[in-house]
N, C-alpha and C positions, 0 to 999 in steps of 0.2 A: 587269637583275640580278634573280635570283629571291629569294624570301623568305629562304631559308637563307643566301644570300650576304649579304643586307642585315643579317640578324641577326648573323652572324659579324663583319661590319665594325663594327656598332654595339657589340658586346661589346668589340672592340679599342679603339674610341674611348672607351668608358666606362672601361676599364682605364687607358688613357693619361691621361685627365682626372683620375682618382682618384689617380694616382701623384704628381702635382705636379711631375714632371720636365719638362725642356724636351723639345720634340718630337724633336729630333735624338738626345738621350740615350735616350729611351724607345724610339725606333724601332730604334736600333742594338742595344740590349740585348734586344729582343724579335724580332730577325730580320725586321723590316718595313722597307720602303724609306720614307724620309721623304716622298717624293712620294705614295706610296699613303696614308700616314697623313694627310697634308694633304688629299688628295682625300676620304677618308672623313669627316674632320671637317667639310669644306665641305658634304657631302651628308647629314650625320647627321639634321638636322631634317626634311628632306624624306622621307628613308627612314623615320624613326620615324612620321611622319604617315601615310605609305602603309601601314605595318604596322598602325597603329591604325585604319585605314579612314576617315580624315578627309582633307579637302581641305587641302593645304598652301598657306598664304598667307604669303609672306615678309613680315617686318616692314617697315613703310614706312620709307623712307630717313630718317635723322635729319637734321634741319636745324639749322644754327647759329643762335644767337640773333640774329645780324645779318641774317638773311634767307637764309642758305645760301651766300653768296659768301665765299670765303676767298681773300685775295690771295696770289699766289705770285710770288716774284721769282726770276729766274734771272740770275745774275751774268754779265757779259761774259766771254768765253773768254780765258784767259791762255795764253801760250806755256809749255807744260810738256812733260815727257817722258811723263807718264802722264795721258791724257785722263780727265776726271772731270765729273760732273754735280753742280751745286750747286742745291739746292731749298730754299726757305725758305717755311714755312707758318705763317700766323698766324691765330688765331681768339681773339678776346677778349684775355685776358692770357696765353694760351698761345702759345708760339712754338717751332717745330721747324726746325732747320737740318740738312740732309743733304748730305754731300759723298760722292758715290758714284762708283766707278770705271765708266767708260763700258763696259768689257768685261762688266759684270754688270747690264745693264739689266733682264733678266728678274726678278732678285731685287728690284730697285728697284720694279718694277711690283707685285710681291707685297707689299712693304712699304707702298707708298702705298695699296694696296687695303685692307690691315689698318688703317692709320691712318684711313681713311675710314669704318670701321665704327663 
């Protein structure tokens, strides 16, 4: 992507972040696809570093106080009409339980990626 394209995308990201709206609301109100906005947000730091002429170094992965391991339990499958995934994440006193439809695994991957940040 050229400098102009990066600058335009970064302006859109800045406007979205300043709005305080959910990504889906902002995207639909501004005629931008949610997928494009998500991509721009994911690349914003790298693009800004490139425009500033500095080497982009991603932040080191954060580690849990327990040494980085988070236990995940997956319940045994039950006979049901709608297949679902059950994920339980625990770290310290925090616990997250997800019951996710099997038909939407791509969205689950995105959710888990965000939880890992």
